[in-house]
C-alpha positions as CSV (number, residue, x, y, z in Angstrom):
1,X,7.1,176.7,30.5
2,X,3.5,177.9,31.0
3,X,4.6,181.5,30.9
4,X,6.4,180.8,27.6
5,X,3.3,179.3,26.1
6,X,1.2,182.3,27.1
7,X,3.8,184.7,25.7
8,X,3.9,182.9,22.4
9,X,0.2,183.1,22.0
10,X,0.2,186.8,23.0
11,X,2.7,187.4,20.2
12,X,0.5,185.6,17.7
13,X,-2.6,187.6,18.9
14,X,-0.7,190.9,18.7
15,X,0.5,190.3,15.2
16,X,-2.8,188.8,14.1
17,X,-4.5,192.2,14.4
18,X,-1.5,194.3,13.7
19,X,-1.4,193.0,10.1
20,X,-5.0,194.1,9.7
21,X,-5.0,197.4,11.7
22,X,-2.1,198.8,9.6
23,X,-4.5,199.4,6.7
24,X,-8.1,198.6,7.6
25,X,-9.0,202.1,9.0
26,X,-6.9,204.0,6.5
27,X,-7.7,202.3,3.2
28,X,-10.5,204.8,2.7
29,X,-8.0,207.7,3.0
30,X,-5.7,205.8,0.6
31,X,-8.4,205.2,-2.0
32,X,-10.2,208.6,-1.9
33,X,-7.4,211.0,-0.9
34,X,-4.4,209.2,-2.2
35,X,-5.9,207.8,-5.4
36,X,-8.9,210.2,-5.9
37,X,-11.4,207.4,-6.5
38,X,-15.1,207.7,-5.9
39,X,-17.1,206.4,-3.0
40,X,-18.7,203.5,-5.0
41,X,-15.3,202.5,-6.2
42,X,-14.0,202.4,-2.7
43,X,-17.2,200.7,-1.4
44,X,-16.7,197.9,-3.9
45,X,-13.1,197.3,-2.7
46,X,-14.2,197.4,1.0
47,X,-17.0,195.0,0.4
48,X,-14.5,192.2,-0.1
49,X,-14.2,192.0,3.7
50,X,-17.9,191.0,3.8
51,X,-17.8,188.7,0.8
52,X,-14.8,186.7,2.2
53,X,-16.6,186.4,5.5
54,X,-19.5,184.5,4.0
55,X,-17.9,181.1,3.3
56,X,-14.1,181.1,3.8
57,X,-13.9,180.7,7.6
58,X,-16.3,177.7,7.4
59,X,-14.3,176.1,4.5
60,X,-10.9,176.6,6.2
61,X,-12.4,175.4,9.4
62,X,-13.4,172.1,7.7
63,X,-9.8,171.7,6.3
64,X,-8.3,172.3,9.8
65,X,-10.8,169.9,11.4
66,X,-10.2,167.1,8.8
67,X,-6.9,167.3,7.1
68,X,-4.3,170.0,8.1
69,X,-2.6,171.0,11.3
70,X,-4.1,174.4,12.2
71,X,-0.9,176.3,12.9
72,X,0.6,175.2,9.6
73,X,-2.6,176.1,7.6
74,X,-2.6,179.4,9.5
75,X,1.0,180.1,8.6
76,X,0.5,179.5,4.9
77,X,-2.6,181.8,4.8
78,X,-0.7,184.6,6.6
79,X,2.3,184.3,4.2
80,X,-0.1,184.3,1.2
81,X,-1.9,187.3,2.6
82,X,1.3,189.2,3.1
83,X,2.6,188.5,-0.4
84,X,-0.7,189.8,-2.0
85,X,-0.5,193.0,0.1
86,X,3.0,193.7,-1.4
87,X,1.4,194.1,-4.8
88,X,-1.4,196.5,-3.7
89,X,0.7,199.7,-4.0
90,X,1.4,198.9,-7.6
91,X,-2.3,198.9,-8.5
92,X,-3.7,202.1,-10.0
93,X,-7.1,200.8,-11.1
94,X,-9.9,200.4,-8.5
95,X,-11.3,197.4,-10.5
96,X,-8.0,195.6,-10.3
97,X,-7.5,196.6,-6.6
98,X,-10.9,194.9,-5.9
99,X,-9.4,191.5,-6.9
100,X,-6.2,192.0,-5.0
101,X,-8.0,193.0,-1.8
102,X,-10.5,190.1,-2.3
103,X,-7.6,187.7,-2.6
104,X,-5.9,189.1,0.5
105,X,-9.2,188.9,2.5
106,X,-9.8,185.3,1.3
107,X,-6.5,184.5,2.9
108,X,-6.8,186.7,6.0
109,X,-10.4,186.4,7.2
110,X,-10.2,182.6,8.1
111,X,-7.1,183.3,10.2
112,X,-9.2,185.2,12.8
113,X,-11.1,182.0,13.8
114,X,-8.0,179.9,13.2
115,X,-6.0,182.0,15.7
116,X,-8.7,181.4,18.3
117,X,-8.8,177.7,17.6
118,X,-5.0,177.5,17.9
119,X,-5.1,179.4,21.2
120,X,-7.8,177.1,22.6
121,X,-6.0,174.0,21.6
122,X,-2.6,175.1,23.0
123,X,-4.1,176.2,26.3
124,X,-6.1,173.0,26.8
125,X,-3.1,170.8,25.9
126,X,-1.1,172.6,28.6
127,X,-3.8,172.3,31.2
128,X,-4.8,175.9,31.2
129,X,-8.3,177.4,31.3
130,X,-9.7,178.9,28.1
131,X,-12.2,181.0,30.1
132,X,-9.6,182.4,32.4
133,X,-6.4,182.5,30.3
134,X,-7.7,183.3,26.8
135,X,-9.2,186.9,27.4
136,X,-5.9,188.3,28.6
137,X,-4.2,186.8,25.5
138,X,-6.9,188.1,23.1
139,X,-6.8,191.6,24.4
140,X,-3.3,191.9,23.0
141,X,-4.9,191.5,19.6
142,X,-6.7,194.8,20.1
143,X,-3.4,196.4,21.4
144,X,-1.8,195.1,18.2
145,X,-4.5,196.8,16.1
146,X,-4.0,200.1,17.9
147,X,-0.2,199.8,17.5
148,X,-0.6,199.3,13.8
149,X,-2.8,202.4,13.5
150,X,-0.2,204.5,15.3
151,X,2.6,203.1,13.1
152,X,0.7,203.9,9.9
153,X,-0.1,207.5,11.1
154,X,3.3,208.3,12.5
155,X,5.1,207.1,9.4
156,X,3.0,209.3,7.2
157,X,1.5,206.3,5.5
158,X,-2.3,207.1,5.8
159,X,-2.7,207.9,2.1
160,X,0.2,205.9,0.7
161,X,0.8,202.3,-0.3
162,X,3.4,202.0,2.6
163,X,0.6,200.9,4.9
164,X,0.2,197.7,2.9
165,X,4.0,197.1,2.9
166,X,3.9,197.4,6.7
167,X,1.0,195.0,7.0
168,X,2.5,192.5,4.5
169,X,5.9,192.4,6.1
170,X,4.4,191.7,9.6
171,X,2.1,189.1,8.0
172,X,5.0,187.1,6.5
173,X,6.8,187.3,9.8
174,X,3.7,186.0,11.6
175,X,3.3,183.2,9.1
176,X,6.8,182.0,9.6
177,X,6.5,182.4,13.3
178,X,3.3,180.2,13.4
179,X,5.3,177.2,12.2
180,X,7.1,177.3,15.6
181,X,3.9,177.0,17.6
182,X,2.9,173.7,19.2
183,X,1.3,171.2,16.8
184,X,-2.5,171.5,16.6
185,X,-3.5,168.3,14.8
186,X,-6.9,167.5,13.2
187,X,-9.3,166.1,15.8
188,X,-11.9,164.8,13.3
189,X,-11.0,161.7,11.3
190,X,-10.9,162.4,7.6
191,X,-12.8,159.1,7.0
192,X,-15.7,160.0,9.3
193,X,-18.9,160.5,7.3
194,X,-20.3,163.9,8.0
195,X,-22.8,165.7,5.8
196,X,-21.8,168.9,4.1
197,X,-25.0,170.5,5.5
198,X,-23.6,169.9,9.0
199,X,-20.0,170.9,8.1
200,X,-21.1,174.2,6.5
201,X,-23.4,175.1,9.3
202,X,-26.5,175.1,7.1
203,X,-28.5,173.2,9.6
204,X,-28.5,176.3,11.8
205,X,-30.8,178.0,9.2
206,X,-33.7,176.0,10.7
207,X,-33.5,178.7,13.5
208,X,-35.3,181.0,11.1
209,X,-38.4,179.0,11.7
210,X,-38.4,180.4,15.3
211,X,-39.9,183.9,15.4
212,X,-37.6,185.3,18.1
213,X,-34.4,183.8,16.5
214,X,-35.4,184.9,13.0
215,X,-36.0,188.5,14.4
216,X,-32.6,188.4,16.2
217,X,-30.7,187.4,13.0
218,X,-32.6,189.9,10.9
219,X,-31.6,192.7,13.3
220,X,-28.1,191.3,13.5
221,X,-27.9,191.9,9.7
222,X,-29.5,195.4,9.9
223,X,-27.0,196.5,12.6
224,X,-24.2,194.7,10.9
225,X,-24.8,197.2,8.0
226,X,-23.8,200.0,10.4
227,X,-20.8,198.2,12.1
228,X,-18.2,198.8,9.3
229,X,-19.0,202.5,8.7
230,X,-16.5,203.6,11.2
231,X,-13.7,201.5,9.7
232,X,-14.7,202.5,6.2
233,X,-15.0,206.3,6.6
234,X,-13.6,207.2,10.1
235,X,-10.1,208.1,9.1
236,X,-11.1,209.7,5.7
237,X,-13.6,211.9,7.7
238,X,-11.0,213.0,10.2
239,X,-8.4,213.5,7.5
240,X,-10.8,215.9,5.8
241,X,-10.4,218.5,8.6
242,X,-8.4,221.6,7.8
243,X,-4.7,220.7,7.1
244,X,-2.4,221.0,10.0
245,X,-5.1,220.8,12.7
246,X,-4.6,218.2,15.4
247,X,-7.4,215.9,14.2
248,X,-6.2,216.0,10.6
249,X,-2.6,215.4,11.4
250,X,-3.2,212.6,13.9
251,X,-6.5,211.2,12.5
252,X,-5.5,207.6,12.9
253,X,-4.2,208.0,16.4
254,X,-7.4,209.9,17.4
255,X,-9.5,207.1,15.8
256,X,-7.5,204.5,17.8
257,X,-9.2,205.8,21.0
258,X,-12.1,203.6,19.7
259,X,-10.0,200.4,20.1
260,X,-8.7,201.6,23.6
261,X,-12.3,202.0,24.6
262,X,-13.1,198.5,23.3
263,X,-10.6,196.9,25.6
264,X,-12.2,198.7,28.6
265,X,-15.8,198.0,27.8
266,X,-15.1,194.2,27.4
267,X,-14.4,194.1,31.2
268,X,-17.9,195.7,32.0
269,X,-19.9,193.2,30.1
270,X,-20.4,190.6,32.9
271,X,-21.9,193.3,35.2
272,X,-24.2,194.7,32.5
273,X,-25.3,191.3,31.3
274,X,-26.2,190.1,34.8
275,X,-27.9,193.4,35.8
276,X,-29.8,194.3,32.6
277,X,-30.0,191.2,30.5
278,X,-29.2,190.6,26.8
279,X,-31.9,192.6,25.3
280,X,-31.2,195.7,27.3
281,X,-27.4,195.4,26.7
282,X,-28.0,195.1,22.9
283,X,-30.2,198.1,23.1
284,X,-27.4,200.0,24.8
285,X,-25.2,199.0,21.9
286,X,-27.7,200.2,19.3
287,X,-28.3,203.6,20.9
288,X,-24.5,203.9,21.4
289,X,-24.2,203.7,17.6
290,X,-26.7,206.5,17.3
291,X,-24.5,208.6,19.7
292,X,-21.3,207.5,17.9
293,X,-22.4,208.8,14.5
294,X,-24.3,211.8,15.9
295,X,-21.2,213.1,17.7
296,X,-19.2,212.5,14.6
297,X,-21.7,214.6,12.6
298,X,-21.5,217.5,15.2
299,X,-17.7,217.3,15.5
300,X,-15.3,220.0,14.1
301,X,-11.9,221.5,14.7
302,X,-13.0,223.6,17.7
303,X,-12.3,222.4,21.2
304,X,-15.9,221.4,21.8
305,X,-16.0,219.7,18.4
306,X,-12.9,217.8,19.3
307,X,-14.4,216.8,22.6
308,X,-17.4,215.3,20.7
309,X,-15.1,213.3,18.4
310,X,-13.2,212.0,21.5
311,X,-16.5,211.1,23.2
312,X,-17.7,209.4,19.9
313,X,-14.6,207.2,20.0
314,X,-15.1,206.4,23.6
315,X,-18.7,205.3,23.1
316,X,-17.5,203.1,20.3
317,X,-16.4,200.5,22.9
318,X,-19.9,200.0,24.1
319,X,-21.4,200.1,20.6
320,X,-19.1,197.4,19.3
321,X,-18.6,195.1,22.3
322,X,-22.1,195.1,23.7
323,X,-23.6,194.0,20.4
324,X,-21.1,191.5,19.3
325,X,-20.4,189.8,22.6
326,X,-23.9,189.9,24.0
327,X,-25.3,188.7,20.7
328,X,-22.9,185.8,20.8
329,X,-24.0,185.0,24.4
330,X,-27.6,185.1,23.3
331,X,-26.9,182.5,20.7
332,X,-25.0,180.4,23.2
333,X,-27.8,180.3,25.7
334,X,-30.8,179.9,23.4
335,X,-29.8,177.3,20.8
336,X,-29.4,173.5,21.0
337,X,-26.0,172.2,21.8
338,X,-25.9,170.2,18.5
339,X,-26.2,173.3,16.4
340,X,-24.6,175.9,18.7
341,X,-21.3,176.3,16.7
342,X,-23.3,176.5,13.5
343,X,-25.5,179.1,15.0
344,X,-22.5,181.2,16.1
345,X,-21.3,181.0,12.5
346,X,-24.7,182.1,11.3
347,X,-24.5,185.1,13.6
348,X,-21.1,186.1,12.2
349,X,-22.4,185.5,8.6
350,X,-25.4,187.8,9.2
351,X,-23.4,190.6,10.8
352,X,-19.9,190.5,9.2
353,X,-21.2,188.9,6.0
354,X,-24.6,190.0,4.6
355,X,-25.0,193.0,6.9
356,X,-21.5,194.4,6.3
357,X,-21.9,193.9,2.5
358,X,-25.2,195.7,2.3
359,X,-23.9,198.5,4.5
360,X,-20.8,198.9,2.5
361,X,-22.5,199.1,-0.9
362,X,-25.5,201.1,0.3
363,X,-23.5,203.7,2.3
364,X,-21.0,204.4,-0.5
365,X,-23.9,204.9,-3.0
366,X,-25.7,207.2,-0.6
367,X,-22.7,209.4,0.0
368,X,-21.8,209.6,-3.6
369,X,-25.4,210.4,-4.6
370,X,-26.4,212.9,-1.9
371,X,-23.4,214.1,0.0
372,X,-20.8,215.2,-2.5
373,X,-20.5,219.0,-2.6
374,X,-20.0,221.1,-5.7
375,X,-16.3,221.4,-5.1
376,X,-16.1,217.6,-4.9
377,X,-15.6,217.6,-1.1
378,X,-17.7,215.4,1.1
379,X,-20.6,216.6,3.3
380,X,-19.6,214.4,6.2
381,X,-21.9,216.1,8.6
382,X,-25.0,215.1,6.6
383,X,-23.7,211.6,6.0
384,X,-23.1,210.9,9.6
385,X,-26.5,212.2,10.6
386,X,-28.1,209.8,8.1
387,X,-26.1,206.9,9.6
388,X,-27.2,208.0,13.1
389,X,-30.8,208.1,11.9
390,X,-30.6,204.7,10.4
391,X,-29.1,203.3,13.7
392,X,-31.9,205.0,15.6
393,X,-34.6,203.4,13.5
394,X,-33.1,199.9,13.9
395,X,-32.8,200.5,17.7
396,X,-36.5,201.6,18.1
397,X,-37.7,198.7,16.0
398,X,-35.7,196.2,18.0
399,X,-37.0,197.6,21.2
400,X,-40.6,197.3,20.0
401,X,-40.5,193.9,18.2
402,X,-37.9,191.8,20.0
403,X,-39.3,190.0,23.1
404,X,-36.9,188.3,25.5
405,X,-37.2,187.7,29.2
406,X,-33.9,188.2,31.2
407,X,-32.8,185.1,33.1
408,X,-29.8,185.8,35.3
409,X,-29.1,182.1,35.6
410,X,-28.3,181.8,31.9
411,X,-25.5,184.4,32.5
412,X,-24.2,182.4,35.4
413,X,-24.2,179.2,33.3
414,X,-22.1,180.7,30.5
415,X,-19.7,182.3,33.0
416,X,-18.6,179.0,34.5
């Protein structure tokens, strides 16, 4: 019975990120290569991920806490997301696509946190450990993301609307499947009086009155501006290599090395956190972004250039995991228990919301203004060097301004 429960949650986790990975890293290729749209037009479409991250997870979380069974709400959102994706290939205007993708993201983004909540609830109700049993389940989400990238590449769907059909079909299957999961009923009484300030996590904004926390959230936003650049431009960059070369032909598969690396670096975090502390681990992440984009800039179709691209994808695991997970642990160990969940939401809002939105709009404008060649091709080398330079400035400023004393005991407390 317990094995069955774990396998059912693994299936949900796998499909949860399969339905996103099928198009997230290739929508840039679809918009710019398949449709011939400009960087600002694509940037506006991609910004919907950030916009939907600002409020929708909190609002849907309130609904699941107060009124709806989580697995049913999750299923309805996945089905709606899948249906919207079916219409994306019919859209030929970037302005119209903006609203379709925004609608899809409004449905999808809340399901990320909902899937975690469902897993936590089911594991606890079956007497299993969240700390021990959830990570092996969650890692299948990354495997699902990788599998979707491979399917999109191997079916020749990188620059076509078929990637959205693949994602939409899997999302509807996932939505229907979720209704077979164990019931996750609301835990908070609908009649209980709770202020909207508390429910929306706005009380966490008082953390900005603390110098160290304010600095942490500001740098979270600044680095968040760089986090989505790989997803936005990675596949379009690799697809711009000479036709028929290995990197161009299998761009999405090459890019999936990043997700493979992500699964590996997750396992190293406890060692690095205990040995170096949160500030140093976050610095490792920031300088890893510098290397990530620097190697992309120096990469080409030669054997050495291909090696740099592979190394760039490997270093991605450190860049992504060490910032997101160590940042979350910093919030966990330095905020009051009463506002800890709200503070975690604020961290996500600053990185995936405000930071990602600023980075999406600014980067697309910069590329369009300064890195489009006379023949309309993109000077990716120059663009990646600018992104690397930006990441370097953020890392140096963080090292100089952010003060935090490492306490190994805080790591021990969160590990138990």
